[in-house]
N, CA, C, O and the ligand as a Tripos MOL2 file, in Angstrom:
@<TRIPOS>MOLECULE
protein
  309   307    78     0     0
PROTEIN
NO_CHARGES

@<TRIPOS>ATOM
      1 N           4.8280    2.8760    9.5160 N.3       1 MET1
      2 CA          4.6940    1.4230    9.7490 C.3       1 MET1
      3 C           3.8360    1.1750   10.9770 C.2       1 MET1
      4 O           4.0910    1.7220   12.0500 O.2       1 MET1
      5 N           2.8140    0.3430   10.8070 N.am      2 LEU2
      6 CA          1.9460    0.0200   11.9340 C.3       2 LEU2
      7 C           2.6940   -0.8370   12.9380 C.2       2 LEU2
      8 O           3.6240   -1.5650   12.5920 O.2       2 LEU2
      9 N           2.2670   -0.7340   14.1890 N.am      3 LYS3
     10 CA          2.7620   -1.6580   15.1980 C.3       3 LYS3
     11 C           1.9270   -2.9370   15.1340 C.2       3 LYS3
     12 O           0.8140   -2.9350   14.6100 O.2       3 LYS3
     13 N           2.4700   -4.0200   15.6690 N.am      4 CYS4
     14 CA          1.7500   -5.2900   15.6470 C.3       4 CYS4
     15 C           0.3920   -5.1560   16.3430 C.2       4 CYS4
     16 O          -0.6060   -5.7000   15.8700 O.2       4 CYS4
     17 N           0.3560   -4.4360   17.4570 N.am      5 THR5
     18 CA         -0.9220   -4.2960   18.1690 C.3       5 THR5
     19 C          -1.9600   -3.5940   17.2990 C.2       5 THR5
     20 O          -3.1480   -3.9040   17.3750 O.2       5 THR5
     21 N          -1.5140   -2.6510   16.4770 N.am      6 GLU6
     22 CA         -2.4480   -1.9480   15.5900 C.3       6 GLU6
     23 C          -2.9640   -2.8760   14.4980 C.2       6 GLU6
     24 O          -4.1180   -2.7820   14.0780 O.2       6 GLU6
     25 N          -2.1020   -3.7610   14.0520 N.am      7 VAL7
     26 CA         -2.5290   -4.7380   13.0450 C.3       7 VAL7
     27 C          -3.5670   -5.6750   13.6460 C.2       7 VAL7
     28 O          -4.5850   -5.9810   13.0260 O.2       7 VAL7
     29 N          -3.2900   -6.1210   14.8640 N.am      8 VAL8
     30 CA         -4.2170   -7.0360   15.5360 C.3       8 VAL8
     31 C          -5.5810   -6.3750   15.7180 C.2       8 VAL8
     32 O          -6.6180   -7.0120   15.5370 O.2       8 VAL8
     33 N          -5.5680   -5.0850   16.0790 N.am      9 GLN9
     34 CA         -6.8350   -4.3690   16.2610 C.3       9 GLN9
     35 C          -7.6380   -4.2760   14.9690 C.2       9 GLN9
     36 O          -8.8680   -4.2400   14.9960 O.2       9 GLN9
     37 N          -6.9440   -4.2370   13.8490 N.am     10 ARG10
     38 CA         -7.6390   -4.0980   12.5600 C.3      10 ARG10
     39 C          -7.8470   -5.4360   11.8720 C.2      10 ARG10
     40 O          -8.4880   -5.5050   10.8230 O.2      10 ARG10
     41 N          -7.3180   -6.4850   12.4480 N.am     11 ALA11
     42 CA         -7.3640   -7.7930   11.7810 C.3      11 ALA11
     43 C          -8.7980   -8.2580   11.5570 C.2      11 ALA11
     44 O          -9.0950   -8.8800   10.5370 O.2      11 ALA11
     45 N          -9.6900   -7.9620   12.5020 N.am     12 ASP12
     46 CA        -11.0910   -8.3520   12.3520 C.3      12 ASP12
     47 C         -11.6620   -7.8000   11.0420 C.2      12 ASP12
     48 O         -12.3040   -8.5120   10.2710 O.2      12 ASP12
     49 N         -11.4080   -6.5270   10.8230 N.am     13 ALA13
     50 CA        -11.9240   -5.8720    9.6240 C.3      13 ALA13
     51 C         -11.3570   -6.5270    8.3740 C.2      13 ALA13
     52 O         -12.0550   -6.7160    7.3780 O.2      13 ALA13
     53 N         -10.0960   -6.8620    8.4490 N.am     14 LEU14
     54 CA         -9.4260   -7.4900    7.3120 C.3      14 LEU14
     55 C         -10.0450   -8.8500    7.0080 C.2      14 LEU14
     56 O         -10.2120   -9.2220    5.8470 O.2      14 LEU14
     57 N         -10.3800   -9.5810    8.0520 N.am     15 VAL15
     58 CA        -10.8760  -10.9470    7.8890 C.3      15 VAL15
     59 C         -12.3550  -10.9650    7.5250 C.2      15 VAL15
     60 O         -12.7700  -11.7500    6.6720 O.2      15 VAL15
     61 N         -13.1610  -10.1090    8.1620 N.am     16 ASP16
     62 CA        -14.6030  -10.2080    7.9120 C.3      16 ASP16
     63 C         -15.0650   -9.3330    6.7450 C.2      16 ASP16
     64 O         -16.2630   -9.2390    6.4780 O.2      16 ASP16
     65 N         -14.1340   -8.7040    6.0580 N.am     17 GLY17
     66 CA        -14.4890   -7.9870    4.8370 C.3      17 GLY17
     67 C         -15.0070   -6.5810    5.0640 C.2      17 GLY17
     68 O         -15.5380   -5.9600    4.1430 O.2      17 GLY17
     69 N         -14.8610   -6.0660    6.2870 N.am     18 THR18
     70 CA        -15.2290   -4.6750    6.5340 C.3      18 THR18
     71 C         -14.4060   -3.7670    5.6290 C.2      18 THR18
     72 O         -13.1860   -3.9090    5.5530 O.2      18 THR18
     73 N         -15.0590   -2.8420    4.9460 N.am     19 PRO19
     74 CA        -14.2970   -1.9740    4.0470 C.3      19 PRO19
     75 C         -13.2960   -1.1050    4.8040 C.2      19 PRO19
     76 O         -13.6340   -0.4730    5.8050 O.2      19 PRO19
     77 N         -12.0860   -1.0850    4.3190 N.am     20 LEU20
     78 CA        -11.0390   -0.2450    4.9010 C.3      20 LEU20
     79 C         -10.6340    0.7780    3.8500 C.2      20 LEU20
     80 O         -10.7930    0.5520    2.6510 O.2      20 LEU20
     81 N         -10.1200    1.8800    4.3060 N.am     21 SER21
     82 CA         -9.6430    2.8750    3.3470 C.3      21 SER21
     83 C          -8.4020    2.3170    2.6460 C.2      21 SER21
     84 O          -7.7490    1.3940    3.1350 O.2      21 SER21
     85 N          -8.1040    2.8970    1.5050 N.am     22 PHE22
     86 CA         -6.9370    2.4310    0.7490 C.3      22 PHE22
     87 C          -5.6780    2.5270    1.5900 C.2      22 PHE22
     88 O          -4.8490    1.6170    1.5880 O.2      22 PHE22
     89 N          -5.5390    3.6360    2.3140 N.am     23 ALA23
     90 CA         -4.3500    3.8570    3.1350 C.3      23 ALA23
     91 C          -4.2340    2.7960    4.2390 C.2      23 ALA23
     92 O          -3.1500    2.2830    4.5160 O.2      23 ALA23
     93 N          -5.3760    2.4820    4.8580 N.am     24 GLU24
     94 CA         -5.3690    1.4640    5.9200 C.3      24 GLU24
     95 C          -4.9820    0.0950    5.3690 C.2      24 GLU24
     96 O          -4.1650   -0.6320    5.9340 O.2      24 GLU24
     97 N          -5.6110   -0.2170    4.2340 N.am     25 ARG25
     98 CA         -5.3350   -1.5100    3.6000 C.3      25 ARG25
     99 C          -3.8600   -1.6300    3.2320 C.2      25 ARG25
    100 O          -3.2300   -2.6650    3.4450 O.2      25 ARG25
    101 N          -3.3380   -0.5660    2.6850 N.am     26 LEU26
    102 CA         -1.9360   -0.5440    2.2820 C.3      26 LEU26
    103 C          -1.0240   -0.7130    3.5030 C.2      26 LEU26
    104 O          -0.0470   -1.4600    3.4650 O.2      26 LEU26
    105 N          -1.3610   -0.0090    4.5760 N.am     27 ALA27
    106 CA         -0.5510   -0.0860    5.7880 C.3      27 ALA27
    107 C          -0.5700   -1.5080    6.3520 C.2      27 ALA27
    108 O           0.4590   -2.0310    6.7790 O.2      27 ALA27
    109 N          -1.7570   -2.1270    6.3470 N.am     28 LEU28
    110 CA         -1.8660   -3.4950    6.8370 C.3      28 LEU28
    111 C          -1.0860   -4.4650    5.9580 C.2      28 LEU28
    112 O          -0.3310   -5.3080    6.4430 O.2      28 LEU28
    113 N          -1.2900   -4.3230    4.6600 N.am     29 ARG29
    114 CA         -0.6120   -5.2270    3.7150 C.3      29 ARG29
    115 C           0.9090   -5.1220    3.8630 C.2      29 ARG29
    116 O           1.6060   -6.1360    3.8780 O.2      29 ARG29
    117 N           1.4180   -3.8990    3.9730 N.am     30 SER30
    118 CA          2.8770   -3.7710    4.0370 C.3      30 SER30
    119 C           3.4080   -4.3120    5.3620 C.2      30 SER30
    120 O           4.5050   -4.8680    5.4100 O.2      30 SER30
    121 N           2.6330   -4.1510    6.4410 N.am     31 HIS31
    122 CA          3.0650   -4.7510    7.6940 C.3      31 HIS31
    123 C           3.0750   -6.2760    7.5800 C.2      31 HIS31
    124 O           4.0140   -6.9380    8.0190 O.2      31 HIS31
    125 N           2.0210   -6.8120    6.9870 N.am     32 LEU32
    126 CA          1.9170   -8.2680    6.8740 C.3      32 LEU32
    127 C           3.0200   -8.8560    5.9890 C.2      32 LEU32
    128 O           3.4520   -9.9910    6.1890 O.2      32 LEU32
    129 N           3.4680   -8.0690    5.0120 N.am     33 MET33
    130 CA          4.5520   -8.5550    4.1570 C.3      33 MET33
    131 C           5.8430   -8.7110    4.9520 C.2      33 MET33
    132 O           6.6640   -9.5840    4.6730 O.2      33 MET33
    133 N           6.0000   -7.8500    5.9420 N.am     34 LEU34
    134 CA          7.2680   -7.8190    6.6750 C.3      34 LEU34
    135 C           7.2210   -8.5870    7.9910 C.2      34 LEU34
    136 O           8.2690   -8.9080    8.5510 O.2      34 LEU34
    137 N           6.0410   -8.8830    8.4860 N.am     35 CYS35
    138 CA          5.9280   -9.4330    9.8380 C.3      35 CYS35
    139 C           5.2310  -10.7890    9.8140 C.2      35 CYS35
    140 O           4.0200  -10.8760    9.6090 O.2      35 CYS35
    141 N           5.9980  -11.8240   10.0230 N.am     36 ARG36
    142 CA          5.3990  -13.1500    9.9150 C.3      36 ARG36
    143 C           4.4920  -13.4670   11.1030 C.2      36 ARG36
    144 O           3.5920  -14.2990   10.9970 O.2      36 ARG36
    145 N           4.7340  -12.8000   12.2340 N.am     37 HIS37
    146 CA          3.8640  -13.0350   13.4010 C.3      37 HIS37
    147 C           2.4410  -12.5960   13.1020 C.2      37 HIS37
    148 O           1.4770  -13.3050   13.3910 O.2      37 HIS37
    149 N           2.3320  -11.4220   12.5240 N.am     38 CYS38
    150 CA          1.0000  -10.9150   12.1880 C.3      38 CYS38
    151 C           0.3860  -11.7100   11.0410 C.2      38 CYS38
    152 O          -0.8240  -11.9360   11.0100 O.2      38 CYS38
    153 N           1.2160  -12.1260   10.1120 N.am     39 ARG39
    154 CA          0.7050  -12.9740    9.0220 C.3      39 ARG39
    155 C           0.0600  -14.2160    9.6050 C.2      39 ARG39
    156 O          -1.0410  -14.6040    9.2150 O.2      39 ARG39
    157 N           0.7580  -14.8330   10.5420 N.am     40 ARG40
    158 CA          0.2320  -16.0520   11.1490 C.3      40 ARG40
    159 C          -1.0460  -15.7550   11.9220 C.2      40 ARG40
    160 O          -2.0130  -16.5140   11.8600 O.2      40 ARG40
    161 N          -1.0390  -14.6360   12.6560 N.am     41 TYR41
    162 CA         -2.2210  -14.2650   13.4290 C.3      41 TYR41
    163 C          -3.4360  -14.0910   12.5210 C.2      41 TYR41
    164 O          -4.5130  -14.6170   12.7990 O.2      41 TYR41
    165 N          -3.2470  -13.3470   11.4300 N.am     42 VAL42
    166 CA         -4.3560  -13.0810   10.5140 C.3      42 VAL42
    167 C          -4.8290  -14.3800    9.8580 C.2      42 VAL42
    168 O          -6.0270  -14.5990    9.6790 O.2      42 VAL42
    169 N          -3.8770  -15.2260    9.5070 N.am     43 ARG43
    170 CA         -4.2380  -16.5030    8.8790 C.3      43 ARG43
    171 C          -5.0770  -17.3520    9.8410 C.2      43 ARG43
    172 O          -6.0760  -17.9490    9.4410 O.2      43 ARG43
    173 N          -4.6670  -17.3980   11.0990 N.am     44 GLN44
    174 CA         -5.4030  -18.1930   12.0750 C.3      44 GLN44
    175 C          -6.7730  -17.5980   12.3610 C.2      44 GLN44
    176 O          -7.7620  -18.3170   12.5010 O.2      44 GLN44
    177 N          -6.8120  -16.2740   12.4450 N.am     45 LEU45
    178 CA         -8.0860  -15.6010   12.6850 C.3      45 LEU45
    179 C          -9.0480  -15.8720   11.5310 C.2      45 LEU45
    180 O         -10.2440  -16.0780   11.7360 O.2      45 LEU45
    181 N          -8.5170  -15.8680   10.3460 N.am     46 LYS46
    182 CA         -9.3210  -16.1300    9.1620 C.3      46 LYS46
    183 C          -9.8710  -17.5590    9.1990 C.2      46 LYS46
    184 O         -11.0490  -17.7890    8.9270 O.2      46 LYS46
    185 N          -9.0040  -18.5100    9.5370 N.am     47 ALA47
    186 CA         -9.4270  -19.9050    9.6130 C.3      47 ALA47
    187 C         -10.5010  -20.0680   10.6870 C.2      47 ALA47
    188 O         -11.4860  -20.7780   10.4860 O.2      47 ALA47
    189 N         -10.3070  -19.4170   11.8090 N.am     48 LEU48
    190 CA        -11.2710  -19.5050   12.9070 C.3      48 LEU48
    191 C         -12.6100  -18.9020   12.4970 C.2      48 LEU48
    192 O         -13.6680  -19.4720   12.7610 O.2      48 LEU48
    193 N         -12.5480  -17.7470   11.8520 N.am     49 THR49
    194 CA        -13.7650  -17.0700   11.4170 C.3      49 THR49
    195 C         -14.5400  -17.9380   10.4290 C.2      49 THR49
    196 O         -15.7620  -18.0580   10.5180 O.2      49 THR49
    197 N         -13.8140  -18.5400    9.4890 N.am     50 GLU50
    198 CA        -14.4790  -19.3900    8.5000 C.3      50 GLU50
    199 C         -15.0670  -20.6250    9.1590 C.2      50 GLU50
    200 O         -16.1580  -21.0750    8.8090 O.2      50 GLU50
    201 N         -14.3290  -21.1630   10.1140 N.am     51 HIS51
    202 CA        -14.8140  -22.3380   10.8360 C.3      51 HIS51
    203 C         -16.1140  -21.9980   11.5680 C.2      51 HIS51
    204 O         -17.0870  -22.7470   11.4930 O.2      51 HIS51
    205 N         -16.1240  -20.8760   12.2670 N.am     52 LEU52
    206 CA        -17.3140  -20.4720   13.0100 C.3      52 LEU52
    207 C         -18.4880  -20.2170   12.0700 C.2      52 LEU52
    208 O         -19.6280  -20.5750   12.3670 O.2      52 LEU52
    209 N         -18.1930  -19.5980   10.9380 N.am     53 ARG53
    210 CA        -19.2470  -19.2920    9.9720 C.3      53 ARG53
    211 C         -19.8930  -20.5900    9.4850 C.2      53 ARG53
    212 O         -21.1110  -20.6550    9.3160 O.2      53 ARG53
    213 N         -19.0850  -21.6110    9.2630 N.am     54 GLU54
    214 CA        -19.6140  -22.8760    8.7650 C.3      54 GLU54
    215 C         -20.3870  -23.6330    9.8260 C.2      54 GLU54
    216 O         -21.3290  -24.3640    9.5200 O.2      54 GLU54
    217 N         -19.9800  -23.4510   11.0840 N.am     55 HIS55
    218 CA        -20.5440  -24.2910   12.1290 C.3      55 HIS55
    219 C         -21.5190  -23.5710   13.0460 C.2      55 HIS55
    220 O         -22.0470  -24.1640   13.9870 O.2      55 HIS55
    221 N         -21.7550  -22.3080   12.7780 N.am     56 THR56
    222 CA        -22.6940  -21.5590   13.5990 C.3      56 THR56
    223 C         -24.1080  -22.0650   13.3390 C.2      56 THR56
    224 O         -24.4610  -22.3800   12.2020 O.2      56 THR56
    225 N         -24.8930  -22.1410   14.3680 N.am     57 LEU57
    226 CA        -26.2770  -22.5830   14.2300 C.3      57 LEU57
    227 C         -27.0510  -21.6150   13.3480 C.2      57 LEU57
    228 O         -26.6690  -20.4570   13.1830 O.2      57 LEU57
    229 N         -28.1390  -22.1110   12.7900 N.am     58 VAL58
    230 CA        -28.9880  -21.2330   11.9860 C.3      58 VAL58
    231 C         -29.4700  -20.0830   12.8520 C.2      58 VAL58
    232 O         -29.4490  -20.1650   14.0800 O.2      58 VAL58
    233 N         -29.8970  -19.0290   12.2140 N.am     59 GLU59
    234 CA        -30.3550  -17.8470   12.9400 C.3      59 GLU59
    235 C         -31.5440  -18.1840   13.8250 C.2      59 GLU59
    236 O         -32.2940  -19.1190   13.5430 O.2      59 GLU59
    237 N         -31.7140  -17.4180   14.9010 N.am     60 PRO60
    238 CA        -32.8660  -17.6450   15.7750 C.3      60 PRO60
    239 C         -34.1570  -17.5100   14.9840 C.2      60 PRO60
    240 O         -34.2090  -16.8090   13.9740 O.2      60 PRO60
    241 N         -35.1830  -18.1790   15.4460 N.am     61 LEU61
    242 CA        -36.4700  -18.1350   14.7510 C.3      61 LEU61
    243 C         -37.0460  -16.7290   14.7860 C.2      61 LEU61
    244 O         -36.9080  -16.0150   15.7790 O.2      61 LEU61
    245 N         -37.6860  -16.3400   13.7050 N.am     62 ASP62
    246 CA        -38.3530  -15.0400   13.6930 C.3      62 ASP62
    247 C         -39.7450  -15.1760   14.3230 C.2      62 ASP62
    248 O         -40.2440  -16.2840   14.5160 O.2      62 ASP62
    249 N         -40.3520  -14.0500   14.6330 N.am     63 ASP63
    250 CA        -41.6360  -14.0370   15.3490 C.3      63 ASP63
    251 C         -42.7190  -14.8210   14.6210 C.2      63 ASP63
    252 O         -43.5020  -15.5480   15.2320 O.2      63 ASP63
    253 N         -42.7440  -14.6590   13.3170 N.am     64 GLU64
    254 CA        -43.7850  -15.3130   12.5190 C.3      64 GLU64
    255 C         -43.7110  -16.8280   12.6830 C.2      64 GLU64
    256 O         -44.7320  -17.4940   12.8520 O.2      64 GLU64
    257 N         -42.5040  -17.3590   12.6320 N.am     65 THR65
    258 CA        -42.3110  -18.7960   12.7700 C.3      65 THR65
    259 C         -42.6870  -19.2530   14.1680 C.2      65 THR65
    260 O         -43.3320  -20.2880   14.3360 O.2      65 THR65
    261 N         -42.2860  -18.4840   15.1690 N.am     66 VAL66
    262 CA        -42.6100  -18.8340   16.5510 C.3      66 VAL66
    263 C         -44.1240  -18.8650   16.7320 C.2      66 VAL66
    264 O         -44.6580  -19.7950   17.3360 O.2      66 VAL66
    265 N         -44.8200  -17.8530   16.2110 N.am     67 ASN67
    266 CA        -46.2820  -17.7960   16.3320 C.3      67 ASN67
    267 C         -46.9400  -18.9790   15.6310 C.2      67 ASN67
    268 O         -47.9120  -19.5440   16.1320 O.2      67 ASN67
    269 N         -46.4050  -19.3490   14.4700 N.am     68 ALA68
    270 CA        -46.9600  -20.4760   13.7200 C.3      68 ALA68
    271 C         -46.8120  -21.7700   14.5270 C.2      68 ALA68
    272 O         -47.7140  -22.6070   14.5660 O.2      68 ALA68
    273 N         -45.6500  -21.9070   15.1660 N.am     69 ILE69
    274 CA        -45.4180  -23.1150   15.9680 C.3      69 ILE69
    275 C         -46.3480  -23.1390   17.1720 C.2      69 ILE69
    276 O         -46.9230  -24.1740   17.5110 O.2      69 ILE69
    277 N         -46.4890  -21.9730   17.8170 N.am     70 LEU70
    278 CA        -47.3690  -21.8860   18.9900 C.3      70 LEU70
    279 C         -48.8210  -22.1620   18.5840 C.2      70 LEU70
    280 O         -49.5380  -22.8630   19.2980 O.2      70 LEU70
    281 N         -49.2580  -21.6180   17.4490 N.am     71 ALA71
    282 CA        -50.6220  -21.8140   16.9720 C.3      71 ALA71
    283 C         -50.8540  -23.2910   16.7050 C.2      71 ALA71
    284 O         -51.9040  -23.8390   17.0420 O.2      71 ALA71
    285 N         -49.8670  -23.9270   16.1000 N.am     72 HIS72
    286 CA        -49.9660  -25.3420   15.7720 C.3      72 HIS72
    287 C         -50.1020  -26.1450   17.0710 C.2      72 HIS72
    288 O         -50.9210  -27.0590   17.1630 O.2      72 HIS72
    289 N         -49.3000  -25.7960   18.0570 N.am     73 ARG73
    290 CA        -49.3180  -26.4980   19.3360 C.3      73 ARG73
    291 C         -50.6820  -26.3100   20.0050 C.2      73 ARG73
    292 O         -51.2580  -27.2600   20.5370 O.2      73 ARG73
    293 N         -51.1960  -25.0650   19.9710 N.am     74 ASP74
    294 CA        -52.4910  -24.7920   20.6030 C.3      74 ASP74
    295 C         -53.6190  -25.5830   19.9330 C.2      74 ASP74
    296 O         -54.5520  -26.0440   20.5900 O.2      74 ASP74
    297 N         -53.5070  -25.7260   18.6160 N.am     75 ASN75
    298 CA        -54.5350  -26.4790   17.8880 C.3      75 ASN75
    299 C         -54.4710  -27.9510   18.2310 C.2      75 ASN75
    300 O         -55.4880  -28.6440   18.2290 O.2      75 ASN75
    301 N         -53.2840  -28.4220   18.5230 N.am     76 ALA76
    302 CA        -53.0970  -29.8490   18.7860 C.3      76 ALA76
    303 C         -53.6930  -30.2240   20.1500 C.2      76 ALA76
    304 O         -54.0870  -31.3700   20.3700 O.2      76 ALA76
    305 N         -53.7520  -29.2570   21.0510 N.am     77 ASN77
    306 CA        -54.2640  -29.5650   22.4040 C.3      77 ASN77
    307 C         -55.7870  -29.7070   22.4390 C.2      77 ASN77
    308 O         -56.3600  -29.9630   23.4980 O.2      77 ASN77
    309 ZN          3.3880   -7.5400   13.2250 Zn       78 ZN78
@<TRIPOS>BOND
     1     1     2 1
     2     2     3 1
     3     3     4 2
     4     3     5 am
     5     5     6 1
     6     6     7 1
     7     7     8 2
     8     7     9 am
     9     9    10 1
    10    10    11 1
    11    11    12 2
    12    11    13 am
    13    13    14 1
    14    14    15 1
    15    15    16 2
    16    15    17 am
    17    17    18 1
    18    18    19 1
    19    19    20 2
    20    19    21 am
    21    21    22 1
    22    22    23 1
    23    23    24 2
    24    23    25 am
    25    25    26 1
    26    26    27 1
    27    27    28 2
    28    27    29 am
    29    29    30 1
    30    30    31 1
    31    31    32 2
    32    31    33 am
    33    33    34 1
    34    34    35 1
    35    35    36 2
    36    35    37 am
    37    37    38 1
    38    38    39 1
    39    39    40 2
    40    39    41 am
    41    41    42 1
    42    42    43 1
    43    43    44 2
    44    43    45 am
    45    45    46 1
    46    46    47 1
    47    47    48 2
    48    47    49 am
    49    49    50 1
    50    50    51 1
    51    51    52 2
    52    51    53 am
    53    53    54 1
    54    54    55 1
    55    55    56 2
    56    55    57 am
    57    57    58 1
    58    58    59 1
    59    59    60 2
    60    59    61 am
    61    61    62 1
    62    62    63 1
    63    63    64 2
    64    63    65 am
    65    65    66 1
    66    66    67 1
    67    67    68 2
    68    67    69 am
    69    69    70 1
    70    70    71 1
    71    71    72 2
    72    71    73 am
    73    73    74 1
    74    74    75 1
    75    75    76 2
    76    75    77 am
    77    77    78 1
    78    78    79 1
    79    79    80 2
    80    79    81 am
    81    81    82 1
    82    82    83 1
    83    83    84 2
    84    83    85 am
    85    85    86 1
    86    86    87 1
    87    87    88 2
    88    87    89 am
    89    89    90 1
    90    90    91 1
    91    91    92 2
    92    91    93 am
    93    93    94 1
    94    94    95 1
    95    95    96 2
    96    95    97 am
    97    97    98 1
    98    98    99 1
    99    99   100 2
   100    99   101 am
   101   101   102 1
   102   102   103 1
   103   103   104 2
   104   103   105 am
   105   105   106 1
   106   106   107 1
   107   107   108 2
   108   107   109 am
   109   109   110 1
   110   110   111 1
   111   111   112 2
   112   111   113 am
   113   113   114 1
   114   114   115 1
   115   115   116 2
   116   115   117 am
   117   117   118 1
   118   118   119 1
   119   119   120 2
   120   119   121 am
   121   121   122 1
   122   122   123 1
   123   123   124 2
   124   123   125 am
   125   125   126 1
   126   126   127 1
   127   127   128 2
   128   127   129 am
   129   129   130 1
   130   130   131 1
   131   131   132 2
   132   131   133 am
   133   133   134 1
   134   134   135 1
   135   135   136 2
   136   135   137 am
   137   137   138 1
   138   138   139 1
   139   139   140 2
   140   139   141 am
   141   141   142 1
   142   142   143 1
   143   143   144 2
   144   143   145 am
   145   145   146 1
   146   146   147 1
   147   147   148 2
   148   147   149 am
   149   149   150 1
   150   150   151 1
   151   151   152 2
   152   151   153 am
   153   153   154 1
   154   154   155 1
   155   155   156 2
   156   155   157 am
   157   157   158 1
   158   158   159 1
   159   159   160 2
   160   159   161 am
   161   161   162 1
   162   162   163 1
   163   163   164 2
   164   163   165 am
   165   165   166 1
   166   166   167 1
   167   167   168 2
   168   167   169 am
   169   169   170 1
   170   170   171 1
   171   171   172 2
   172   171   173 am
   173   173   174 1
   174   174   175 1
   175   175   176 2
   176   175   177 am
   177   177   178 1
   178   178   179 1
   179   179   180 2
   180   179   181 am
   181   181   182 1
   182   182   183 1
   183   183   184 2
   184   183   185 am
   185   185   186 1
   186   186   187 1
   187   187   188 2
   188   187   189 am
   189   189   190 1
   190   190   191 1
   191   191   192 2
   192   191   193 am
   193   193   194 1
   194   194   195 1
   195   195   196 2
   196   195   197 am
   197   197   198 1
   198   198   199 1
   199   199   200 2
   200   199   201 am
   201   201   202 1
   202   202   203 1
   203   203   204 2
   204   203   205 am
   205   205   206 1
   206   206   207 1
   207   207   208 2
   208   207   209 am
   209   209   210 1
   210   210   211 1
   211   211   212 2
   212   211   213 am
   213   213   214 1
   214   214   215 1
   215   215   216 2
   216   215   217 am
   217   217   218 1
   218   218   219 1
   219   219   220 2
   220   219   221 am
   221   221   222 1
   222   222   223 1
   223   223   224 2
   224   223   225 am
   225   225   226 1
   226   226   227 1
   227   227   228 2
   228   227   229 am
   229   229   230 1
   230   230   231 1
   231   231   232 2
   232   231   233 am
   233   233   234 1
   234   234   235 1
   235   235   236 2
   236   235   237 am
   237   237   238 1
   238   238   239 1
   239   239   240 2
   240   239   241 am
   241   241   242 1
   242   242   243 1
   243   243   244 2
   244   243   245 am
   245   245   246 1
   246   246   247 1
   247   247   248 2
   248   247   249 am
   249   249   250 1
   250   250   251 1
   251   251   252 2
   252   251   253 am
   253   253   254 1
   254   254   255 1
   255   255   256 2
   256   255   257 am
   257   257   258 1
   258   258   259 1
   259   259   260 2
   260   259   261 am
   261   261   262 1
   262   262   263 1
   263   263   264 2
   264   263   265 am
   265   265   266 1
   266   266   267 1
   267   267   268 2
   268   267   269 am
   269   269   270 1
   270   270   271 1
   271   271   272 2
   272   271   273 am
   273   273   274 1
   274   274   275 1
   275   275   276 2
   276   275   277 am
   277   277   278 1
   278   278   279 1
   279   279   280 2
   280   279   281 am
   281   281   282 1
   282   282   283 1
   283   283   284 2
   284   283   285 am
   285   285   286 1
   286   286   287 1
   287   287   288 2
   288   287   289 am
   289   289   290 1
   290   290   291 1
   291   291   292 2
   292   291   293 am
   293   293   294 1
   294   294   295 1
   295   295   296 2
   296   295   297 am
   297   297   298 1
   298   298   299 1
   299   299   300 2
   300   299   301 am
   301   301   302 1
   302   302   303 1
   303   303   304 2
   304   303   305 am
   305   305   306 1
   306   306   307 1
   307   307   308 2
@<TRIPOS>SUBSTRUCTURE
     1 MET1         2 RESIDUE 1 A MET
     2 LEU2         6 RESIDUE 1 A LEU
     3 LYS3        10 RESIDUE 1 A LYS
     4 CYS4        14 RESIDUE 1 A CYS
     5 THR5        18 RESIDUE 1 A THR
     6 GLU6        22 RESIDUE 1 A GLU
     7 VAL7        26 RESIDUE 1 A VAL
     8 VAL8        30 RESIDUE 1 A VAL
     9 GLN9        34 RESIDUE 1 A GLN
    10 ARG10       38 RESIDUE 1 A ARG
    11 ALA11       42 RESIDUE 1 A ALA
    12 ASP12       46 RESIDUE 1 A ASP
    13 ALA13       50 RESIDUE 1 A ALA
    14 LEU14       54 RESIDUE 1 A LEU
    15 VAL15       58 RESIDUE 1 A VAL
    16 ASP16       62 RESIDUE 1 A ASP
    17 GLY17       66 RESIDUE 1 A GLY
    18 THR18       70 RESIDUE 1 A THR
    19 PRO19       74 RESIDUE 1 A PRO
    20 LEU20       78 RESIDUE 1 A LEU
    21 SER21       82 RESIDUE 1 A SER
    22 PHE22       86 RESIDUE 1 A PHE
    23 ALA23       90 RESIDUE 1 A ALA
    24 GLU24       94 RESIDUE 1 A GLU
    25 ARG25       98 RESIDUE 1 A ARG
    26 LEU26      102 RESIDUE 1 A LEU
    27 ALA27      106 RESIDUE 1 A ALA
    28 LEU28      110 RESIDUE 1 A LEU
    29 ARG29      114 RESIDUE 1 A ARG
    30 SER30      118 RESIDUE 1 A SER
    31 HIS31      122 RESIDUE 1 A HIS
    32 LEU32      126 RESIDUE 1 A LEU
    33 MET33      130 RESIDUE 1 A MET
    34 LEU34      134 RESIDUE 1 A LEU
    35 CYS35      138 RESIDUE 1 A CYS
    36 ARG36      142 RESIDUE 1 A ARG
    37 HIS37      146 RESIDUE 1 A HIS
    38 CYS38      150 RESIDUE 1 A CYS
    39 ARG39      154 RESIDUE 1 A ARG
    40 ARG40      158 RESIDUE 1 A ARG
    41 TYR41      162 RESIDUE 1 A TYR
    42 VAL42      166 RESIDUE 1 A VAL
    43 ARG43      170 RESIDUE 1 A ARG
    44 GLN44      174 RESIDUE 1 A GLN
    45 LEU45      178 RESIDUE 1 A LEU
    46 LYS46      182 RESIDUE 1 A LYS
    47 ALA47      186 RESIDUE 1 A ALA
    48 LEU48      190 RESIDUE 1 A LEU
    49 THR49      194 RESIDUE 1 A THR
    50 GLU50      198 RESIDUE 1 A GLU
    51 HIS51      202 RESIDUE 1 A HIS
    52 LEU52      206 RESIDUE 1 A LEU
    53 ARG53      210 RESIDUE 1 A ARG
    54 GLU54      214 RESIDUE 1 A GLU
    55 HIS55      218 RESIDUE 1 A HIS
    56 THR56      222 RESIDUE 1 A THR
    57 LEU57      226 RESIDUE 1 A LEU
    58 VAL58      230 RESIDUE 1 A VAL
    59 GLU59      234 RESIDUE 1 A GLU
    60 PRO60      238 RESIDUE 1 A PRO
    61 LEU61      242 RESIDUE 1 A LEU
    62 ASP62      246 RESIDUE 1 A ASP
    63 ASP63      250 RESIDUE 1 A ASP
    64 GLU64      254 RESIDUE 1 A GLU
    65 THR65      258 RESIDUE 1 A THR
    66 VAL66      262 RESIDUE 1 A VAL
    67 ASN67      266 RESIDUE 1 A ASN
    68 ALA68      270 RESIDUE 1 A ALA
    69 ILE69      274 RESIDUE 1 A ILE
    70 LEU70      278 RESIDUE 1 A LEU
    71 ALA71      282 RESIDUE 1 A ALA
    72 HIS72      286 RESIDUE 1 A HIS
    73 ARG73      290 RESIDUE 1 A ARG
    74 ASP74      294 RESIDUE 1 A ASP
    75 ASN75      298 RESIDUE 1 A ASN
    76 ALA76      302 RESIDUE 1 A ALA
    77 ASN77      306 RESIDUE 1 A ASN
    78 ZN78       309 GROUP 0 **** ****
């Protein structure tokens, strides 16, 4: 049986879809079935992760886009 701290350490992987071994997944699942504290933690972490994913800004501009913008600006001057 995993300890709560071990579940918390692996919770990221559980939430963000990182592949876990069958044994790890089973150990996490059985702990979560028995421990409502960890269930709540994982649920909240999941909600937070989804919230951040939805509200995170678009990715930084790539070099090509930056160069195009700079070229456009230089032409305008
Ligand atoms: Zn626990």
